[in-house]
Backbone as ProteinMPNN parsed JSONL, in Angstrom:
{"seq_chain_A": "XXXXXXXXXXXXXXXXXXXXXXXXXXXXXXXXXXXXXXXXXXXXXXXXXXXXXXXXXXXXXXXXXXXXXXXXXXXXXXXXXXXXXXXXXXXXXXXXXXXXXXXXXXXXXXXXXXXXXXXXXXXXXXXXXXXXXXXXXXXXXXXXXXXXXXXXXXXXXXXXXXXXXXXXXXXXXXXXXXXXXXXXXXXXXXXXXXXXXXXXXXXXXXXXXXXXX", "coords_chain_A": {"N_chain_A": [[-20.04, -12.44, -2.9], [-21.027, -10.956, 0.112], [-23.233, -10.41, 2.872], [-23.973, -8.065, 5.327], [-25.705, -7.289, 8.237], [-26.931, -4.652, 10.161], [-28.531, -2.989, 12.879], [-30.309, -0.138, 14.092], [-31.923, 1.053, 16.838], [-34.438, 3.293, 17.038], [-36.238, 4.022, 18.95], [-36.736, 2.676, 22.143], [-38.914, 2.29, 23.558], [-40.978, 0.623, 22.881], [-40.24, -1.836, 23.712], [-41.22, -2.147, 26.184], [-43.575, -3.336, 26.092], [-43.931, -5.791, 27.235], [-45.238, -5.719, 29.565], [-48.406, -6.455, 31.085], [-51.025, -6.082, 28.921], [-49.78, -4.008, 27.696], [-47.764, -1.02, 27.959], [-48.558, 1.928, 29.979], [-49.299, 5.073, 28.666], [-49.298, 8.178, 29.401], [-48.575, 10.596, 28.172], [-47.947, 12.689, 25.251], [-46.257, 11.731, 23.368], [-45.703, 9.21, 21.042], [-45.456, 5.748, 21.67], [-44.985, 3.959, 19.687], [-42.563, 3.873, 17.645], [-40.418, 4.458, 14.757], [-38.153, 1.973, 13.618], [-34.93, 1.754, 12.455], [-33.108, -0.046, 10.208], [-30.09, -1.353, 8.81], [-28.565, -2.76, 6.004], [-25.616, -4.119, 4.737], [-24.187, -4.723, 1.712], [-21.534, -6.405, 0.307], [-18.801, -6.45, -2.05], [-16.066, -7.86, -3.462], [-13.39, -6.89, -5.619], [-10.909, -7.451, -8.128], [-8.011, -5.408, -7.972], [-5.419, -4.308, -9.156], [-4.089, -2.353, -10.559], [-3.834, 1.05, -11.687], [-6.4, 1.653, -12.366], [-9.531, 0.013, -12.801], [-10.003, -3.148, -14.409], [-11.676, -3.859, -17.51], [-13.2, -6.146, -17.428], [-13.62, -6.412, -14.607], [-15.059, -4.071, -14.161], [-17.382, -4.682, -15.583], [-18.327, -6.715, -14.063], [-18.963, -5.379, -11.719], [-21.005, -3.666, -12.645], [-22.942, -5.572, -13.372], [-23.45, -6.573, -10.778], [-24.506, -4.385, -9.467], [-26.86, -4.099, -10.97], [-28.098, -6.521, -10.339], [-28.653, -6.056, -7.701], [-30.613, -4.257, -7.904], [-30.07, -1.484, -7.832], [-30.736, 1.736, -6.466], [-32.375, 4.938, -5.755], [-31.502, 6.213, -2.582], [-29.795, 4.173, -1.812], [-26.486, 3.698, -0.581], [-23.247, 4.028, -1.633], [-19.975, 2.933, -1.191], [-16.394, 2.759, -0.923], [-13.895, 0.518, 0.061], [-10.686, 0.568, 0.02], [-7.642, -0.783, 0.58], [-5.221, -0.103, -0.332], [-3.205, 2.651, -1.161], [-2.253, 3.091, -3.721], [-3.088, 4.054, -6.845], [-5.715, 4.644, -6.091], [-7.46, 6.71, -6.707], [-7.986, 6.503, -9.518], [-9.262, 3.995, -9.597], [-11.431, 4.469, -7.992], [-12.737, 6.4, -9.46], [-13.58, 4.847, -11.596], [-15.563, 3.22, -10.496], [-17.244, 5.178, -9.643], [-18.202, 6.136, -12.081], [-19.823, 4.061, -12.948], [-21.69, 3.966, -10.867], [-22.817, 6.452, -11.346], [-24.531, 6.004, -13.46], [-26.871, 5.263, -12.313], [-27.608, 7.483, -11.051], [-26.333, 8.028, -8.647], [-23.946, 8.976, -6.112], [-20.641, 8.475, -4.901], [-19.994, 7.624, -1.472], [-17.991, 9.285, 1.083], [-16.798, 7.805, 3.043], [-16.363, 4.38, 3.997], [-18.404, 1.897, 5.549], [-17.607, -0.112, 8.479], [-16.857, -3.389, 7.866], [-17.178, -7.03, 8.094], [-14.316, -9.122, 8.092], [-11.174, -9.065, 6.395], [-9.899, -7.109, 3.686], [-8.541, -8.671, 0.916], [-5.1, -8.659, -0.2], [-4.361, -6.836, -3.131], [-6.995, -6.493, -3.834], [-10.171, -4.695, -3.888], [-12.824, -3.478, -1.978], [-16.244, -3.067, -2.458], [-18.974, -1.475, -1.129], [-22.402, -1.569, -0.68], [-24.796, 0.099, 0.99], [-27.905, -0.248, 2.442], [-30.722, 1.091, 3.783], [-33.605, 0.71, 5.918], [-36.815, 1.542, 7.17], [-39.258, 0.966, 9.558], [-42.194, 0.567, 11.573], [-42.475, -1.466, 14.069], [-44.895, -3.992, 15.167], [-47.317, -2.814, 14.487], [-50.579, -2.371, 13.166], [-51.263, -1.645, 16.587], [-52.938, -3.184, 18.972], [-52.73, -3.916, 21.675], [-53.822, -3.218, 24.101], [-56.415, -3.279, 23.504], [-59.856, -2.771, 23.854], [-60.044, -2.135, 26.499], [-60.943, -0.598, 29.656], [-59.816, 2.665, 30.409], [-58.283, 4.142, 32.948], [-56.286, 5.869, 33.542], [-55.733, 7.958, 31.963], [-54.265, 7.448, 29.721], [-52.942, 7.33, 26.379], [-54.091, 5.433, 23.516], [-52.949, 2.102, 22.676], [-52.375, 1.932, 20.11], [-51.755, 4.423, 19.292], [-50.075, 6.727, 17.232], [-49.238, 4.875, 15.417], [-50.147, 5.11, 12.726], [-49.294, 7.677, 11.644], [-46.446, 7.569, 12.13], [-45.774, 5.211, 10.766], [-46.326, 6.014, 8.227], [-44.428, 8.08, 7.938], [-42.044, 6.65, 8.089], [-42.175, 5.099, 5.783], [-42.078, 6.987, 3.802], [-39.868, 8.656, 4.076], [-36.944, 9.912, 2.549], [-34.277, 9.244, 3.092], [-33.787, 6.907, 5.347], [-31.866, 6.956, 7.486], [-31.886, 9.553, 8.323], [-33.833, 9.685, 10.289], [-32.545, 8.924, 12.491], [-30.167, 10.586, 12.946], [-30.434, 12.908, 11.43], [-29.718, 15.541, 9.062], [-26.836, 17.393, 8.565], [-26.09, 20.853, 7.974], [-24.079, 22.484, 5.465], [-23.185, 24.976, 5.964], [-23.181, 26.833, 3.949], [-24.82, 28.85, 1.422], [-27.009, 30.012, -1.178], [-27.304, 33.327, -1.919], [-29.104, 34.277, -3.704], [-31.146, 32.503, -3.717], [-32.158, 32.666, -1.168], [-33.131, 35.291, -1.161], [-35.091, 35.254, -2.961], [-37.881, 34.857, -2.367], [-38.451, 37.204, -0.943], [-38.015, 39.226, -2.816], [-40.084, 38.503, -4.672], [-42.253, 39.142, -3.204], [-41.978, 41.842, -2.802], [-42.025, 42.805, -5.45], [-44.504, 42.072, -6.479], [-47.785, 42.917, -7.627], [-50.136, 44.611, -5.615], [-52.913, 42.889, -4.379], [-55.38, 44.182, -4.203], [-55.383, 46.239, -6.043], [-56.777, 46.528, -8.438], [-59.306, 46.628, -7.642], [-62.121, 45.011, -6.015], [-63.459, 41.754, -6.625], [-66.694, 41.147, -7.976], [-68.869, 39.03, -6.546], [-71.358, 36.456, -6.864], [-74.227, 34.723, -5.753], [-76.026, 33.502, -7.254], [-77.102, 31.659, -10.165], [-75.67, 28.873, -11.969], [-76.476, 25.351, -12.534], [-79.538, 23.819, -13.525]], "CA_chain_A": [[-20.752, -11.316, -2.247], [-21.502, -11.197, 1.472], [-24.191, -9.428, 3.329], [-23.824, -7.862, 6.837], [-26.835, -6.492, 8.625], [-26.852, -4.037, 11.491], [-29.776, -2.239, 13.081], [-30.259, 0.871, 15.145], [-33.242, 1.248, 17.386], [-34.685, 4.676, 17.206], [-36.903, 4.189, 20.3], [-36.801, 1.404, 22.836], [-40.067, 2.216, 24.44], [-41.888, -0.511, 22.48], [-39.823, -3.021, 24.405], [-41.91, -2.219, 27.437], [-44.91, -3.94, 25.917], [-44.03, -7.033, 27.984], [-46.208, -5.523, 30.668], [-49.694, -6.899, 30.755], [-51.881, -5.143, 28.207], [-48.969, -2.888, 27.109], [-47.47, 0.064, 28.872], [-49.387, 3.122, 30.018], [-48.597, 6.272, 28.02], [-50.174, 9.383, 29.583], [-48.054, 11.784, 27.483], [-48.401, 12.953, 23.849], [-45.303, 11.12, 22.481], [-46.105, 7.858, 20.746], [-44.486, 4.638, 21.978], [-44.756, 3.245, 18.466], [-41.559, 4.694, 16.937], [-39.702, 3.751, 13.667], [-36.87, 1.281, 13.833], [-34.132, 1.822, 11.254], [-32.125, -1.155, 10.003], [-29.172, -1.166, 7.691], [-27.917, -3.962, 5.424], [-24.428, -3.769, 3.952], [-23.799, -5.705, 0.666], [-20.101, -6.197, -0.032], [-18.403, -7.153, -3.322], [-14.612, -7.669, -3.609], [-12.986, -7.047, -6.954], [-9.411, -7.382, -8.331], [-7.608, -4.079, -8.12], [-3.984, -4.409, -9.158], [-3.511, -1.258, -11.206], [-4.344, 2.408, -11.364], [-7.813, 1.614, -12.524], [-10.175, -1.381, -12.815], [-10.066, -3.724, -15.751], [-13.043, -3.801, -18.135], [-13.941, -7.272, -16.909], [-14.068, -6.126, -13.277], [-16.088, -3.079, -14.275], [-18.553, -5.314, -16.054], [-18.853, -7.469, -12.928], [-19.617, -4.391, -10.841], [-22.227, -3.263, -13.256], [-23.919, -6.674, -13.207], [-23.786, -6.674, -9.384], [-25.431, -3.236, -9.178], [-28.104, -4.479, -11.614], [-28.763, -7.608, -9.535], [-29.15, -5.464, -6.428], [-31.585, -3.281, -8.283], [-29.573, -0.261, -7.167], [-31.686, 2.862, -6.709], [-32.277, 6.07, -4.83], [-31.455, 5.879, -1.173], [-28.683, 3.349, -1.552], [-25.246, 4.399, -0.327], [-22.179, 3.259, -2.219], [-18.7, 3.331, -0.67], [-15.268, 1.863, -1.312], [-12.81, 0.195, 1.007], [-9.513, 0.24, -0.776], [-6.504, -0.707, 1.57], [-3.93, 0.321, -0.984], [-3.328, 4.074, -1.716], [-1.768, 3.092, -5.118], [-4.089, 4.153, -7.878], [-7.048, 4.68, -5.503], [-8.328, 7.738, -7.36], [-8.47, 5.921, -10.719], [-10.199, 2.899, -9.333], [-12.716, 5.076, -7.422], [-13.437, 7.046, -10.602], [-14.231, 3.775, -12.395], [-16.764, 2.8, -9.74], [-18.163, 6.325, -9.623], [-18.822, 6.242, -13.377], [-20.881, 3.067, -12.99], [-22.786, 4.399, -9.988], [-23.494, 7.604, -11.888], [-25.619, 5.564, -14.388], [-28.022, 5.118, -11.429], [-27.852, 8.801, -10.453], [-25.791, 8.006, -7.321], [-22.595, 9.383, -5.89], [-19.899, 7.603, -3.89], [-19.763, 8.2, -0.102], [-16.621, 9.564, 1.384], [-16.19, 6.809, 3.974], [-17.064, 3.133, 3.976], [-18.659, 1.38, 6.924], [-16.791, -1.243, 8.87], [-17.407, -4.715, 7.536], [-16.492, -8.179, 8.652], [-13.26, -9.733, 7.289], [-10.161, -8.139, 5.754], [-9.847, -6.988, 2.227], [-7.317, -9.381, 0.553], [-4.145, -7.893, -0.971], [-4.746, -6.8, -4.563], [-8.458, -6.421, -4.08], [-10.88, -3.576, -3.377], [-14.163, -3.821, -1.608], [-17.301, -2.135, -2.779], [-20.046, -1.669, -0.157], [-23.665, -0.892, -0.905], [-25.551, 0.15, 2.263], [-29.375, -0.024, 2.192], [-31.439, 1.282, 5.055], [-35.083, 0.483, 5.866], [-37.425, 1.949, 8.362], [-40.569, 0.452, 9.829], [-42.681, 0.638, 12.923], [-42.917, -2.844, 14.402], [-46.053, -4.254, 15.972], [-48.346, -1.837, 14.164], [-51.287, -1.679, 14.202], [-50.974, -2.16, 17.929], [-54.152, -3.23, 19.77], [-52.378, -4.655, 22.852], [-54.744, -2.929, 25.247], [-57.76, -3.521, 22.959], [-60.926, -1.866, 24.259], [-60.152, -2.105, 27.935], [-61.176, 0.744, 30.271], [-58.57, 3.445, 30.643], [-58.5, 5.026, 34.119], [-55.064, 6.61, 33.793], [-55.58, 9.012, 30.985], [-53.264, 7.018, 28.768], [-53.319, 7.194, 24.964], [-54.259, 4.034, 23.108], [-51.691, 1.371, 22.379], [-52.132, 2.11, 18.655], [-51.452, 5.842, 19.117], [-48.889, 6.975, 16.561], [-48.902, 3.849, 14.4], [-50.464, 5.531, 11.412], [-48.371, 8.761, 11.194], [-45.061, 7.133, 12.086], [-45.626, 4.221, 9.727], [-46.264, 6.797, 6.915], [-43.105, 8.802, 7.835], [-41.044, 5.641, 7.885], [-42.307, 4.539, 4.46], [-41.892, 8.016, 2.85], [-38.642, 9.389, 4.247], [-35.957, 9.622, 1.454], [-33.091, 8.564, 3.682], [-34.187, 6.482, 6.735], [-30.894, 7.321, 8.501], [-32.252, 10.877, 8.836], [-34.635, 9.497, 11.427], [-31.605, 8.741, 13.606], [-29.297, 11.765, 13.287], [-30.772, 14.033, 10.612], [-28.79, 16.075, 8.137], [-26.096, 18.602, 8.978], [-25.851, 21.715, 6.932], [-22.673, 22.737, 5.099], [-22.817, 26.333, 6.262], [-23.143, 27.726, 2.751], [-26.116, 29.156, 0.856], [-27.036, 30.928, -2.335], [-28.142, 34.5, -1.504], [-30.212, 34.473, -4.732], [-32.267, 31.672, -3.383], [-32.774, 33.168, 0.133], [-33.829, 36.567, -1.313], [-36.137, 35.159, -4.033], [-39.19, 35.069, -1.82], [-38.551, 38.618, -0.574], [-38.146, 39.955, -4.139], [-41.368, 38.244, -5.217], [-43.204, 39.808, -2.327], [-41.832, 43.299, -3.059], [-42.293, 43.194, -6.84], [-45.845, 41.74, -6.886], [-48.801, 43.977, -7.607], [-51.076, 44.359, -4.532], [-54.159, 42.229, -4.855], [-56.512, 45.077, -4.217], [-55.129, 47.391, -6.928], [-57.745, 46.547, -9.488], [-60.68, 46.55, -7.012], [-62.543, 43.745, -5.537], [-64.276, 41.071, -7.613], [-68.072, 40.992, -7.599], [-69.31, 37.59, -6.429], [-72.754, 36.236, -6.788], [-74.607, 33.379, -5.214], [-77.038, 32.921, -8.156], [-76.555, 30.995, -11.3], [-75.461, 27.406, -11.872], [-77.283, 24.532, -13.373], [-81.004, 23.712, -13.188]], "C_chain_A": [[-21.195, -11.789, -0.843], [-22.39, -10.089, 1.921], [-24.057, -9.354, 4.9], [-25.043, -6.96, 7.146], [-26.648, -5.975, 10.021], [-28.2, -3.266, 11.639], [-29.579, -1.225, 14.247], [-31.672, 1.162, 15.546], [-33.461, 2.717, 17.713], [-35.418, 4.913, 18.52], [-37.087, 2.774, 20.936], [-38.077, 1.304, 23.721], [-40.947, 1.06, 24.125], [-41.434, -1.793, 23.213], [-40.568, -3.197, 25.713], [-43.28, -2.977, 27.313], [-45.01, -5.326, 26.56], [-44.976, -6.956, 29.133], [-47.578, -5.992, 30.201], [-50.541, -5.802, 30.143], [-51.079, -3.951, 27.591], [-48.756, -1.832, 28.163], [-48.427, 1.252, 28.845], [-48.623, 4.283, 29.432], [-49.526, 7.52, 28.23], [-49.717, 10.621, 28.873], [-48.548, 11.813, 26.052], [-47.361, 12.36, 22.885], [-45.721, 9.664, 22.284], [-45.021, 6.839, 21.166], [-44.185, 3.801, 20.765], [-43.85, 4.106, 17.537], [-40.867, 3.896, 15.843], [-38.412, 3.151, 14.145], [-36.167, 1.231, 12.474], [-33.108, 0.684, 11.192], [-31.282, -0.898, 8.768], [-28.591, -2.51, 7.232], [-26.78, -3.5, 4.474], [-24.134, -5.018, 3.011], [-22.348, -5.433, 0.331], [-19.767, -7.035, -1.244], [-16.888, -6.784, -3.497], [-14.181, -7.893, -5.028], [-11.489, -6.938, -7.081], [-9.05, -5.939, -8.631], [-6.088, -4.042, -8.045], [-3.344, -3.211, -9.877], [-4.112, 0.072, -10.821], [-5.818, 2.533, -11.573], [-8.292, 0.201, -12.622], [-10.194, -1.858, -14.209], [-11.52, -3.694, -16.267], [-13.853, -4.967, -17.596], [-14.459, -7.018, -15.47], [-15.145, -5.051, -13.265], [-17.412, -3.655, -14.688], [-19.13, -6.134, -14.857], [-19.53, -6.587, -11.917], [-20.926, -3.949, -11.37], [-23.261, -4.38, -13.127], [-24.374, -6.801, -11.744], [-24.756, -5.541, -9.022], [-26.788, -3.566, -9.802], [-28.821, -5.547, -10.803], [-29.311, -7.081, -8.218], [-30.3, -4.557, -6.663], [-31.292, -1.934, -7.592], [-30.497, 0.914, -7.435], [-31.511, 3.917, -5.677], [-32.379, 5.655, -3.399], [-30.32, 4.894, -0.818], [-27.382, 4.165, -1.407], [-24.14, 3.529, -0.733], [-20.865, 3.843, -1.657], [-17.691, 2.327, -1.032], [-14.288, 1.758, -0.198], [-11.601, -0.319, 0.211], [-8.292, 0.345, 0.194], [-5.306, -0.178, 0.976], [-4.108, 1.762, -1.535], [-2.943, 4.129, -3.164], [-2.925, 3.035, -6.047], [-5.536, 4.203, -7.323], [-7.973, 5.568, -6.305], [-8.936, 7.136, -8.681], [-9.47, 4.837, -10.58], [-11.588, 3.475, -8.765], [-13.49, 5.779, -8.552], [-14.184, 6.058, -11.466], [-15.534, 3.407, -11.778], [-17.775, 3.997, -9.778], [-18.89, 6.478, -10.964], [-20.026, 5.255, -13.458], [-22.019, 3.493, -12.122], [-23.532, 5.591, -10.582], [-24.577, 7.211, -12.901], [-26.956, 5.409, -13.587], [-28.315, 6.432, -10.726], [-27.303, 8.857, -9.027], [-24.36, 8.435, -7.241], [-21.937, 8.478, -4.902], [-19.812, 8.383, -2.51], [-18.326, 8.369, 0.223], [-15.939, 8.488, 2.254], [-17.027, 5.521, 3.973], [-17.267, 2.655, 5.368], [-17.738, 0.174, 7.205], [-17.476, -2.595, 8.6], [-16.602, -5.838, 7.973], [-15.45, -8.689, 7.593], [-12.385, -8.643, 6.634], [-10.301, -8.223, 4.215], [-8.484, -7.678, 1.769], [-6.384, -8.5, -0.267], [-4.449, -7.927, -2.481], [-6.212, -6.725, -4.882], [-8.97, -5.124, -3.458], [-12.254, -3.956, -3.053], [-15.182, -2.708, -1.852], [-18.423, -2.438, -1.812], [-21.253, -0.864, -0.507], [-24.517, -1.04, 0.386], [-26.956, 0.532, 1.925], [-30.066, 0.014, 3.525], [-32.97, 1.135, 4.83], [-35.652, 0.869, 7.171], [-38.82, 1.425, 8.451], [-40.952, 0.581, 11.245], [-43.206, -0.744, 13.266], [-44.162, -2.89, 15.303], [-47.129, -3.227, 15.774], [-49.216, -2.489, 13.05], [-51.117, -2.436, 15.552], [-52.242, -2.088, 18.809], [-53.958, -4.055, 21.059], [-53.377, -4.459, 23.986], [-56.247, -3.054, 24.829], [-58.725, -2.408, 23.381], [-61.104, -1.818, 25.806], [-60.324, -0.71, 28.465], [-59.856, 1.343, 30.614], [-58.884, 4.474, 31.763], [-57.299, 5.867, 34.391], [-54.799, 7.742, 32.789], [-54.505, 8.678, 29.862], [-53.812, 7.032, 27.292], [-53.425, 5.725, 24.61], [-53.036, 3.446, 22.735], [-51.384, 1.543, 20.86], [-51.838, 3.574, 18.338], [-50.109, 6.026, 18.408], [-48.532, 5.977, 15.496], [-49.027, 4.446, 13.015], [-49.401, 6.593, 10.891], [-46.931, 8.297, 11.152], [-44.757, 6.099, 11.125], [-45.477, 4.98, 8.319], [-44.894, 7.513, 6.804], [-41.992, 7.732, 7.488], [-41.022, 5.147, 6.416], [-42.026, 5.655, 3.429], [-40.479, 8.753, 2.941], [-37.593, 8.942, 3.137], [-34.808, 8.793, 1.977], [-33.463, 8.147, 5.138], [-33.19, 6.826, 7.809], [-31.188, 8.741, 9.062], [-33.13, 10.758, 10.057], [-33.831, 9.281, 12.7], [-30.832, 9.996, 13.975], [-29.576, 12.939, 12.391], [-29.596, 14.405, 9.724], [-28.153, 17.369, 8.698], [-25.856, 19.552, 7.81], [-24.439, 22.002, 6.687], [-22.25, 24.169, 5.431], [-22.836, 27.32, 5.132], [-24.638, 27.834, 2.282], [-25.965, 30.085, -0.264], [-27.898, 32.11, -1.924], [-29.26, 34.723, -2.466], [-31.41, 33.682, -4.343], [-33.013, 32.248, -2.121], [-33.495, 34.53, -0.108], [-34.958, 36.492, -2.42], [-37.53, 35.444, -3.508], [-39.404, 36.546, -1.463], [-38.741, 39.487, -1.814], [-39.481, 39.758, -4.745], [-42.4, 39.028, -4.478], [-43.197, 41.269, -2.68], [-42.274, 43.726, -4.399], [-43.714, 42.94, -7.264], [-46.784, 42.891, -6.724], [-49.804, 43.667, -6.474], [-52.34, 43.829, -5.055], [-55.311, 43.136, -4.968], [-56.389, 46.223, -5.277], [-56.243, 47.621, -7.969], [-59.158, 46.4, -8.902], [-60.994, 45.145, -6.666], [-63.513, 43.131, -6.557], [-65.706, 40.98, -7.117], [-68.475, 39.532, -7.625], [-70.802, 37.548, -6.29], [-73.071, 34.893, -6.36], [-75.688, 32.708, -6.156], [-76.37, 32.237, -9.355], [-76.359, 29.466, -11.104], [-76.397, 26.663, -12.718], [-78.725, 24.47, -12.83], [-81.109, 22.627, -12.042]], "O_chain_A": [[-21.679, -12.909, -0.68], [-22.318, -8.966, 1.422], [-24.033, -10.349, 5.625], [-25.349, -6.018, 6.415], [-26.272, -6.703, 10.94], [-28.878, -2.954, 10.66], [-28.822, -1.437, 15.195], [-32.52, 1.479, 14.712], [-32.768, 3.3, 18.547], [-35.21, 5.954, 19.143], [-37.546, 1.836, 20.283], [-38.257, 0.367, 24.499], [-41.617, 0.543, 25.018], [-42.211, -2.743, 23.306], [-40.551, -4.282, 26.293], [-43.992, -3.201, 28.292], [-46.049, -5.978, 26.453], [-45.466, -7.97, 29.63], [-47.869, -5.924, 29.007], [-50.755, -4.746, 30.738], [-51.666, -3.019, 27.04], [-49.492, -1.764, 29.148], [-49.033, 1.547, 27.815], [-47.43, 4.446, 29.684], [-50.373, 7.852, 27.401], [-50.404, 11.64, 28.948], [-49.451, 11.064, 25.678], [-47.552, 12.47, 21.674], [-46.053, 8.971, 23.246], [-43.824, 7.086, 21.014], [-43.242, 3.01, 20.779], [-44.33, 4.938, 16.767], [-40.738, 2.684, 16.014], [-37.683, 3.726, 14.953], [-36.716, 0.743, 11.486], [-32.315, 0.528, 12.121], [-31.741, -0.288, 7.801], [-28.167, -3.306, 8.07], [-26.949, -2.662, 3.589], [-23.883, -6.135, 3.462], [-21.99, -4.28, 0.091], [-20.308, -8.118, -1.47], [-16.508, -5.623, -3.651], [-14.516, -8.916, -5.626], [-10.847, -6.37, -6.198], [-9.704, -5.299, -9.456], [-5.528, -3.771, -6.983], [-2.123, -3.068, -9.804], [-4.789, 0.216, -9.803], [-6.444, 3.434, -11.015], [-7.49, -0.729, -12.529], [-10.383, -1.066, -15.132], [-12.459, -3.517, -15.491], [-15.047, -4.824, -17.332], [-15.597, -7.366, -15.152], [-16.057, -5.109, -12.441], [-18.459, -3.204, -14.226], [-20.35, -6.202, -14.707], [-20.537, -6.966, -11.319], [-21.894, -3.86, -10.615], [-24.405, -4.086, -12.781], [-25.54, -7.1, -11.486], [-25.739, -5.777, -8.32], [-27.806, -3.309, -9.159], [-30.034, -5.47, -10.609], [-30.3, -7.589, -7.689], [-30.929, -4.109, -5.704], [-32.124, -1.356, -6.893], [-30.992, 1.058, -8.552], [-30.629, 3.836, -4.822], [-33.231, 4.847, -3.029], [-29.932, 4.795, 0.346], [-27.22, 5.203, -2.049], [-24.042, 2.395, -0.264], [-20.662, 5.057, -1.644], [-18.008, 1.197, -1.401], [-13.891, 2.75, 0.414], [-11.536, -1.478, -0.197], [-7.942, 1.455, 0.592], [-4.387, 0.193, 1.706], [-5.049, 2.037, -2.279], [-3.261, 5.117, -3.827], [-3.679, 2.062, -6.046], [-6.475, 3.837, -8.031], [-9.128, 5.221, -6.552], [-10.137, 7.221, -8.941], [-10.427, 4.753, -11.35], [-12.677, 2.986, -9.064], [-14.721, 5.755, -8.592], [-15.254, 6.349, -12.0], [-16.536, 3.292, -12.483], [-18.982, 3.807, -9.927], [-20.048, 6.896, -10.998], [-21.091, 5.597, -13.972], [-23.179, 3.416, -12.526], [-24.734, 5.742, -10.361], [-25.465, 8.018, -13.175], [-28.035, 5.431, -14.179], [-29.203, 6.481, -9.874], [-27.776, 9.682, -8.246], [-23.616, 8.277, -8.209], [-22.61, 7.781, -4.142], [-19.593, 9.593, -2.455], [-17.49, 7.649, -0.323], [-14.724, 8.29, 2.216], [-18.257, 5.576, 3.951], [-16.471, 2.926, 6.267], [-17.186, -0.448, 6.297], [-18.575, -2.854, 9.092], [-15.408, -5.666, 8.22], [-15.702, -8.674, 6.389], [-12.803, -7.514, 6.377], [-10.73, -9.206, 3.61], [-7.416, -7.269, 2.223], [-6.879, -7.637, -0.992], [-4.765, -8.988, -3.018], [-6.629, -6.87, -6.031], [-8.304, -4.524, -2.615], [-12.852, -4.725, -3.807], [-14.968, -1.554, -1.479], [-18.798, -3.604, -1.688], [-21.187, 0.36, -0.626], [-24.888, -2.141, 0.792], [-27.195, 1.507, 1.213], [-29.994, -0.937, 4.303], [-33.511, 1.39, 3.754], [-35.062, 0.574, 8.211], [-39.526, 1.448, 7.443], [-40.066, 0.699, 12.093], [-44.273, -1.14, 12.797], [-44.436, -1.973, 16.076], [-47.783, -2.8, 16.726], [-48.68, -3.08, 12.113], [-50.874, -3.641, 15.614], [-52.566, -1.021, 19.329], [-54.853, -4.781, 21.489], [-53.723, -5.388, 24.715], [-57.166, -2.953, 25.642], [-58.402, -1.226, 23.26], [-62.179, -1.499, 26.315], [-59.912, 0.26, 27.829], [-58.915, 0.672, 31.039], [-59.592, 5.465, 31.582], [-57.275, 6.552, 35.413], [-53.745, 8.379, 32.806], [-53.966, 9.564, 29.199], [-54.991, 6.776, 27.048], [-52.905, 4.869, 25.327], [-52.075, 4.169, 22.473], [-50.258, 1.317, 20.419], [-51.685, 3.911, 17.164], [-49.093, 5.542, 18.906], [-47.597, 6.212, 14.73], [-48.113, 4.309, 12.202], [-48.743, 6.401, 9.868], [-46.235, 8.615, 10.188], [-43.624, 6.022, 10.65], [-44.677, 4.637, 7.449], [-44.286, 7.548, 5.735], [-41.124, 7.987, 6.654], [-39.96, 4.82, 5.887], [-41.755, 5.33, 2.273], [-40.022, 9.368, 1.977], [-37.421, 7.753, 2.869], [-34.42, 7.783, 1.39], [-33.444, 8.984, 6.041], [-33.587, 6.984, 8.963], [-30.763, 9.063, 10.172], [-33.166, 11.71, 10.836], [-34.333, 9.427, 13.815], [-30.824, 10.428, 15.128], [-28.94, 13.97, 12.607], [-28.606, 13.678, 9.644], [-28.822, 18.267, 9.209], [-25.451, 19.097, 6.74], [-23.614, 21.803, 7.579], [-21.099, 24.543, 5.21], [-22.545, 28.502, 5.318], [-25.52, 27.067, 2.67], [-25.001, 30.843, -0.366], [-29.077, 31.943, -1.615], [-30.281, 35.304, -2.098], [-32.549, 34.086, -4.58], [-34.24, 32.3, -2.039], [-34.383, 34.884, 0.668], [-35.633, 37.47, -2.74], [-38.286, 36.191, -4.129], [-40.497, 37.065, -1.69], [-39.571, 40.396, -1.814], [-40.032, 40.707, -5.302], [-43.344, 39.535, -5.084], [-44.251, 41.884, -2.843], [-42.82, 44.816, -4.569], [-44.155, 43.489, -8.274], [-46.636, 43.729, -5.835], [-50.278, 42.534, -6.394], [-52.814, 44.278, -6.098], [-56.191, 42.882, -5.791], [-57.27, 47.08, -5.344], [-56.583, 48.753, -8.312], [-60.097, 46.076, -9.63], [-60.252, 44.211, -6.972], [-64.262, 43.827, -7.242], [-65.916, 40.753, -5.925], [-68.411, 38.889, -8.673], [-71.435, 38.43, -5.709], [-72.282, 33.969, -6.563], [-76.167, 31.598, -5.923], [-75.146, 32.276, -9.484], [-76.864, 28.889, -10.14], [-77.074, 27.255, -13.559], [-79.031, 25.032, -11.779], [-82.206, 22.334, -11.567]]}, "name": "protein", "num_of_chains": 1, "seq": "XXXXXXXXXXXXXXXXXXXXXXXXXXXXXXXXXXXXXXXXXXXXXXXXXXXXXXXXXXXXXXXXXXXXXXXXXXXXXXXXXXXXXXXXXXXXXXXXXXXXXXXXXXXXXXXXXXXXXXXXXXXXXXXXXXXXXXXXXXXXXXXXXXXXXXXXXXXXXXXXXXXXXXXXXXXXXXXXXXXXXXXXXXXXXXXXXXXXXXXXXXXXXXXXXXXXX"}
């Protein structure tokens, strides 16, 4: 198993902190932005037939367990041979399904070639964090430029980075498939139309007396 790590910087403004006391920020956009990093774990298995042998499937299952595979992980397959690809893919999909995960349609580019007679499984794991937070670079120095504090945005952006289901969404978001269920879109409208008006049975009598001793 080999591990390849790549990173994508969501905002490069924090690099400006080389200035004395940190950069001035007179706007409302925080300079403390999440940085998303991705680590690709690769595992090559023997793939000589239309499907994977039971021993290879057991190795994959053990590997997934060692990685503590879970929600947010992205599993993909790099199979250079078109022969039997569907059957081998189905075998990996069945194991991934035990963790409630689906296979991605396309595998990321990884270092090194896949040897003949082998298939590469890639588990991509992303992580988001806001570096240098809390940020008190400017401390309690006087502010004559109307700049926000150097710690501005650390709390909210750190919370977003830790709670987002898929950190890659912080980079490019999700694209819709253009489809929708009309029953779902009209449910709120039907509820509004069919509900009994709140004032039909009169207003409740409220009192300010009573309670405990």
